[in-house]
Each structure stands twice: as structure tokens, then as C-alpha cells.
C-alpha positions in Angstrom: 26.4 2.2 -4.0 25.2 -0.7 -6.2 23.2 0.9 -9.0 21.9 -2.5 -10.4 20.6 -3.4 -6.9 18.9 0.0 -6.6 17.4 -0.2 -10.0 16.2 -3.8 -9.4 14.8 -2.9 -6.0 12.9 0.1 -7.4 11.6 -2.0 -10.3 9.7 -4.2 -7.8 7.6 -1.1 -6.9 6.7 -0.9 -10.6 5.7 -4.6 -10.7 3.7 -4.3 -7.5 1.8 -1.4 -8.9 0.4 -3.5 -11.7 -1.6 -5.4 -9.1 -2.4 -2.4 -6.9 -3.9 -0.5 -9.9 -5.5 -3.2 -12.1 -6.8 -5.5 -9.4 -7.2 -3.5 -6.2 -8.2 0.0 -7.5 -9.6 -0.4 -11.0 -10.7 -3.4 -13.0 -11.4 -6.0 -10.3 -13.4 -3.8 -8.1 -15.4 -2.5 -11.1 -16.0 -6.0 -12.3 -17.3 -6.9 -8.9 -19.4 -3.9 -8.1 -20.5 -2.6 -11.5 -20.7 -5.7 -13.7 -21.6 -8.3 -11.1 -23.6 -5.8 -8.9 -22.0 -7.1 -5.8 -22.3 -4.6 -2.8 -19.0 -2.8 -1.8 -19.2 -4.4 1.7 -18.2 -7.9 0.2 -15.1 -6.4 -1.4 -14.3 -4.7 1.8 -14.6 -8.0 3.7 -12.4 -9.9 1.2 -9.8 -7.2 1.4 -10.0 -7.2 5.2 -9.6 -11.0 5.5 -6.4 -10.8 3.4 -5.0 -8.1 5.6 -6.0 -9.9 8.8 -4.0 -12.9 7.7 -1.0 -10.6 7.0 -1.5 -8.9 10.3 -1.0 -12.3 12.0 1.9 -13.5 9.9 3.7 -10.3 9.3 5.4 -9.7 12.7 6.2 -13.5 13.0 7.9 -13.8 9.6 9.4 -10.4 9.9 11.2 -11.4 13.1 12.2 -14.8 11.4 13.7 -12.9 8.4 15.6 -10.7 10.8 17.2 -13.6 12.6 17.8 -15.7 9.5 18.6 -13.0 6.9 15.9 -14.3 4.6 14.1 -11.2 3.6 14.8 -11.9 -0.1 13.7 -15.5 0.2 10.4 -14.6 1.8 9.9 -11.9 -0.9 10.2 -14.6 -3.6 7.8 -17.0 -1.9 5.0 -14.4 -1.5 5.6 -12.8 -4.8 5.0 -16.1 -6.6 1.9 -16.7 -4.4 0.5 -13.3 -5.5 1.2 -13.9 -9.2 -0.4 -17.4 -9.1 -3.7 -16.3 -7.6 -3.8 -13.2 -9.8 -3.5 -15.5 -12.9 -6.4 -17.6 -11.5 -8.6 -14.5 -11.5 -8.3 -14.6 -15.2 -9.7 -18.2 -15.3 -12.7 -18.1 -13.0 -16.0 -16.5 -13.7 -17.5 -17.1 -10.2 -17.8 -14.1 -7.9 -17.3 -16.1 -4.7 -14.3 -18.0 -5.9 -12.7 -14.8 -7.3 -13.1 -13.1 -4.0 -11.1 -15.9 -2.4 -8.5 -15.7 -5.2 -8.3 -11.9 -4.7 -7.9 -12.3 -1.0 -5.1 -14.8 -1.3 -3.4 -12.8 -4.1 -3.6 -9.6 -2.0 -2.2 -11.4 1.0 0.8 -12.5 -1.1 1.4 -8.9 -2.4 1.1 -7.4 1.1 3.4 -10.0 2.7 5.9 -9.4 0.0 5.9 -5.6 0.7 7.2 -6.3 4.2 10.3 -7.9 3.0 10.7 -5.6 0.0 10.7 -2.6 2.4 13.3 -4.3 4.6 15.6 -4.7 1.7 15.8 -1.0 1.2 18.4 -0.8 4.0 20.6 -3.1 2.0 20.7 -1.2 -1.3 21.4 2.4 0.0 23.1 4.4 2.7 21.0 5.9 5.6 21.6 9.4 4.1 19.8 8.5 0.9 16.9 6.5 2.2 14.3 9.2 1.5 15.5 9.7 -2.1 15.7 6.0 -2.9 12.3 5.4 -1.2 11.0 8.2 -3.4 12.7 6.7 -6.5 10.9 3.4 -5.8 7.5 5.1 -5.6 8.3 7.0 -8.8 8.9 3.6 -10.5 5.7 2.4 -9.0 3.7 5.2 -10.5 5.4 4.7 -13.8 4.2 1.1 -13.5 0.7 2.4 -12.9 0.8 4.5 -16.1 2.3 1.5 -18.0 -0.4 -0.8 -16.6 -3.2 1.6 -17.8 -1.8 1.8 -21.3 -1.1 -1.9 -21.7 -4.4 -3.0 -20.1 -6.8 -0.7 -21.9 -6.6 -2.5 -25.3 -6.8 -5.9 -23.6 -9.9 -4.8 -21.7 -11.6 -3.6 -24.8 -10.8 -6.9 -26.7 -10.8 -9.5 -23.9 -12.7 -7.9 -21.1 -11.9 -8.0 -17.4 -10.5 -11.5 -17.2 -8.0 -10.7 -19.9 -6.7 -7.8 -17.8 -6.5 -10.0 -14.7 -4.3 -12.5 -16.6 -2.1 -9.8 -18.1 -1.6 -8.3 -14.6 -0.1 -11.6 -13.3 2.2 -11.9 -16.3 3.5 -8.3 -16.0 3.9 -8.7 -12.2 6.1 -11.7 -12.9 8.3 -10.0 -15.5 9.0 -6.8 -13.6 9.5 -8.4 -10.2 12.2 -10.8 -11.4 15.2 -8.4 -11.3 14.6 -7.6 -7.6 14.4 -11.3 -6.8 17.6 -12.0 -8.7 19.9 -9.0 -8.1 19.0 -7.6 -4.7 21.2 -9.3 -2.0 21.3 -9.0 1.8 24.0 -9.7 4.4 24.3 -13.4 4.9 25.0 -14.9 8.3 25.5 -18.6 9.3 22.5 -19.9 11.2 20.9 -23.2 12.0 17.3 -23.1 10.8 16.2 -26.0 13.0 17.6 -24.4 16.1 15.7 -21.2 15.2 12.5 -23.1 14.8 12.9 -25.0 18.0 13.8 -22.0 20.2 11.8 -19.2 18.6 8.2 -20.4 19.0 5.4 -18.1 17.8 4.6 -16.9 21.4 8.3 -16.0 21.9 8.3 -14.0 18.6 5.3 -12.1 19.8 7.1 -11.5 23.1 10.0 -10.1 21.2 7.7 -7.8 19.3 6.1 -6.6 22.6 9.6 -6.1 24.1 10.7 -4.1 21.0 7.7 -1.8 21.4 8.0 -1.3 25.1 11.8 -0.6 25.0 11.6 1.6 22.0 11.0 5.3 21.9 7.5 6.9 22.1 8.2 8.4 18.7 7.8 5.1 17.0 4.7 4.3 18.9 3.1 7.6 18.0 4.1 7.0 14.4 2.2 3.7 14.4 -0.9 5.4 15.9 -0.8 8.2 13.4 -0.3 5.9 10.4 -3.2 3.6 11.6 -5.7 6.4 11.1 -4.1 7.8 8.0 -4.0 4.5 6.2 -7.6 3.8 7.2 -8.6 6.7 5.0 -6.0 6.2 2.3 -7.0 2.5 1.8 -10.6 3.6 1.1 -9.4 5.9 -1.6 -7.2 3.2 -3.2 -10.1 0.6 -3.2 -13.1 2.7 -4.2 -11.9 5.9 -6.0 -12.9 4.6 -9.4 -16.3 3.5 -8.2 -16.8 6.8 -6.5 -15.9 8.8 -9.6 -18.5 6.8 -11.6 -21.3 7.0 -9.0 -20.9 10.6 -8.0 -19.2 12.4 -10.9 -20.7 10.2 -13.7 -17.4 9.4 -15.3 -17.3 6.8 -18.1 -14.8 3.9 -18.3 -12.5 5.9 -20.6 -12.7 9.1 -18.4 -11.9 7.0 -15.3 -8.7 5.7 -17.0 -7.7 9.2 -18.1 -8.3 10.6 -14.6 -6.2 7.8 -13.0 -3.4 8.5 -15.6 -3.6 12.2 -14.7 -3.5 11.5 -10.9 -0.6 9.0 -11.4 1.6 11.6 -13.0 1.0 13.8 -9.9 1.7 10.8 -7.6 5.0 10.2 -9.5 6.0 13.9 -9.0 4.8 13.7 -5.4 7.1 10.7 -4.7 10.2 12.5 -5.8 9.1 15.8 -4.3 8.4 14.4 -0.9 11.5 12.2 -1.1 13.7 15.3 -1.4 11.5 17.3 1.0 11.7 14.8 3.8 15.5 14.5 3.6 15.8 18.3 3.9 13.0 19.7 6.1 12.2 16.6 8.1 9.7 13.8 8.1 7.3 15.3 10.6 6.8 18.5 8.7 6.5 16.6 5.4 3.8 14.4 6.8 1.9 17.4 8.1 1.9 18.7 4.5 0.6 15.3 3.2 -2.2 15.2 5.8 -3.3 18.7 4.9 -3.5 17.8 1.2 -5.6 14.7 2.0 -8.0 16.9 4.0 -8.4 19.2 1.1 -9.1 16.2 -1.2 -11.8 14.8 1.0 -13.6 18.1 1.4 -13.4 18.8 -2.3 -14.6 15.4 -3.3 -17.5 15.6 -0.9 -18.8 19.1 -1.8 -17.6 20.0 -5.3 -19.1 19.2 -8.7 -17.7 17.1 -11.5 -16.0 20.1 -13.0 -13.4 20.0 -10.2 -12.7 16.3 -10.5 -9.3 16.9 -12.2 -8.1 19.2 -9.5 -9.2 16.7 -6.8 -7.5 13.9 -8.7 -4.2 15.8 -9.0 -4.1 16.6 -5.3 -5.0 13.0 -4.4 -2.2 11.7 -6.6 0.3 14.2 -5.0 -0.9 13.2 -1.5 -0.7 9.4 -2.3 2.9 9.8 -3.6 4.0 11.5 -0.5 2.2 9.2 1.9 4.3 6.0 1.2 7.6 7.8 0.7 7.7 9.7 3.9 6.3 7.0 6.2 8.6 4.3 4.8 11.6 6.5 5.2 10.6 7.5 8.7 10.4 3.9 9.9 13.9 3.2 8.5 15.1 6.4 10.2 13.7 5.4 13.5 14.8 1.7 13.6 18.2 0.0 13.5 18.9 -2.1 10.4 18.9 -5.5 12.2 15.4 -4.8 13.5 13.8 -3.6 10.3 12.0 -6.9 9.5 10.2 -6.8 12.8 9.7 -3.1 12.6 8.1 -3.3 9.2 6.1 -6.3 10.3 4.6 -4.1 13.1 4.3 -1.1 10.9 2.4 -3.1 8.2 0.4 -4.8 11.0 -0.9 -1.3 11.8 -1.5 -0.6 8.2 -3.3 -3.9 7.6 -5.6 -3.3 10.6 -6.4 0.1 9.3 -7.0 -1.5 5.9 -9.7 -3.6 7.6 -11.2 -0.7 9.6 -11.3 1.9 6.8 -13.0 -0.1 4.0 -15.5 -1.7 6.5 -16.3 1.8 7.8 -16.9 2.9 4.3 -18.9 -0.1 3.3 -21.2 0.1 6.4 -21.9 3.8 5.8 -22.9 3.0 2.2 -25.0 0.1 3.3 -27.0 2.0 5.9 -27.4 5.1 3.7 -28.0 3.3 0.4 -31.4 5.0 0.0 -29.7 8.4 -0.1 -28.3 7.9 -3.6 -25.3 10.0 -4.6 -25.4 11.7 -1.2 -24.6 8.4 0.4 -21.2 8.4 -1.3 -20.5 12.0 -0.5 -21.3 11.5 3.1 -19.0 8.5 3.3 -16.1 10.5 1.8 -16.6 13.4 4.1 -16.5 11.0 7.1 -12.9 10.2 6.2 -11.9 13.6 7.6 -12.3 12.0 11.1 -9.4 9.7 10.4 -7.2 12.5 9.2 -7.9 14.5 12.3 -7.1 11.6 14.6 -3.9 10.9 12.6 -2.8 14.6 13.0 -3.2 14.4 16.8 -0.5 11.6 17.1 1.7 13.1 14.4 2.0 16.3 16.3 3.3 14.4 19.3 6.5 13.6 17.3 9.2 16.1 18.4 10.6 18.7 16.1 14.1 17.7 17.1 16.0 14.9 15.2 14.3 11.6 15.9 16.0 8.9 18.0 17.0 5.6 16.4 15.8 2.6 18.5 
């Protein structure tokens, strides 16, 4: 087992989290909705557009990477794309232009995740996938804590745009080891031949064939994660705005709450990584879904005095969500099909990332006159997604899952 490769791979999760926290969850969304008074629906649309582009390109480039063994090269391309447009957020003051920059940066980040996930199979054995996946998420949440501490003084002295620029720099620094030291199996291939024979329509045909010939377990997993991620993406995008609008938390209190939740997410990553390896992925996901349901009910009905309890449970749930689902995909799919599998898996996640935030934005738009009750109603409605996700998860068998 190559410890340098494992460390470098996990470090990318840390780098990725700088963008996920500073741009997606905290500073950019607050700059847009609180400072610029832009309705949440516009942020949802920009986020949705980026995921729609990834949904189209993900399966195509995932299949291409499988055939050409270029997961690492695609990771490098899209990581630099994400970094470049993140840096541009620190230059522009225009809302419309920054929404475009955000959409393109988020596209780069999400495309990079496809190939980053695929590289997990090249840095560890199948018996340790759950643990290494959890280790990566642990590094990710350490990155979130680091981002909060590094960004706070920059925000106080330079404002939002200073944080945007810092995020791009940190993303670059901490993603370099993965791009340099994580290798994959190399095969001799002719790129022109691939491009001539494997047209886009044929790649989609391969994806369809893969799904139709695969087990129903993988299909049920895709259906379950679609509804789960629809709710989770809302939490990631709007949790800081919700805490301000409903619980009245200040900027400093928001940062402290996120730090508190991140420690629980860090612990949840390791806990569910171990748990999924020993008691199974299906049962572990059932526990995660139950925790999410408690979070949504608590956030919708409880007062601000319970916000720390809700934040801790949300962090624990978030840590388990990514660890178990990522490990489950790798457990179900052969190594040589992981690029396509994660392309399809992320396609489902991206579609849910469009549906969930738009669902949230529309509820807030049509109930805007309700004040604080509008936000509580929107959060409570996310229970519907969790229930639908549970239905498909329970269709997964208790027996060991079949690798396709």
C-alpha cells in the first residue's frame, strides 16, 4: 500500500473542501443573498446550470477515462478550471458575472470529483475502501476547519472578495500532491482511434448497456441517492442563510456553528467508514437517513437554543453520507468500469442537485410573505426526499452485494 499516494489522494478532499465551504456553503452565498439581496432562486439556478453541464459531460468523459486510463489527467484539467474561475470571483464585483464564474468553477470542481473518486481504487485494496474513503472525508472536514480559521481574518480585513481569492490559492496548494503523486495503471492506446470509434452516442449506448446488464442493486442505489442528495444539497447550499434567517445567528456565530458541525462531520467520516466495513453499507445508510430526518424535524420545529444539537447531528450525517455512498459504488462495480459508474452516480447526484435547490427556492419564492415560517416550511418539506430515498434503499438486499 503506497502511503504517499493515499495521503496525496486524501489531501485532495481537503483542497476540495475549501471551495465547498467558502464558496458553495458560506461566503459566496451570503455575499449574494445577504449583501447583494439577490433571491435564493438565482443561486439555485446558477448551481443547477453547472450541475446540468456536468450531468451531460460526466458519463461521456468518465467512459473516455476508463478506456484511456486518463482519470488523473482529467482531474488536473478540471481542477485548474475550478481554481481559475474561483480566483476570478475575487476580481469581479458584478452579481451576474460572478454567478457565471461560480457556475463554471463549480462545474470544474464537480467534474474533478468524478475522476478523483475513480482514483480511489488505485490507491488502496478493496478490503480498505471504506476506511480510506472515510480518511479522505476526514481530511476534507479538516480542510473545512482550516478554511474557516484562515478565511475569517481575511474576511474581516478584505471582505468577501478577499476570501474568494484566498480560496482559489488554497485549492491550488493542497490539490497539487494528488495531481503529482497519485498514479493509475497505464495501458497503450491510440487516442485518435478512440475518438473516431467512440462517438458520443456510442458512449451513451455503453452507459445504457452497463445499467441494463448490471444488477438491480446498483439501480436502486442510484434512485435512493437521487432523493437523498436532493435534500443534502439544499443543506450544503443554504444552511448558513437558514441559520441567520430563522435562528438569528450573527456572522461570527455562523462560523462557530460550522466549525462545531465540521468536527462532528470529521468524526462521522471515520465512524461510518469503520461501520460500513463491518456492519454493511445498507445498514449504515439507514442510520444516516434516520439522522437526516431528525435534523430536518429539529430544524423546522425547535428554537435557536437547540441549534448546536441540530448542527452536530447534521455534521455527523453529512460525514456519513459521502463515505458510505462512495464506498458502496466501488463495492458494487468492477475497477475497470469505475469511471463510467461514477459518471452515472454523479449524474444522479447532479440532477438531484438541480431538483433539490430549485424545489427549495420555489417554496421560498411562493411563501415569501410568511416570513420565518417560509424557511421552516421549506426545511420540513425535505423530509419527503428522505422518505423516498428510504424506499429504494430498503430494496437493497441484506446479503453481500453483487459486484457488476
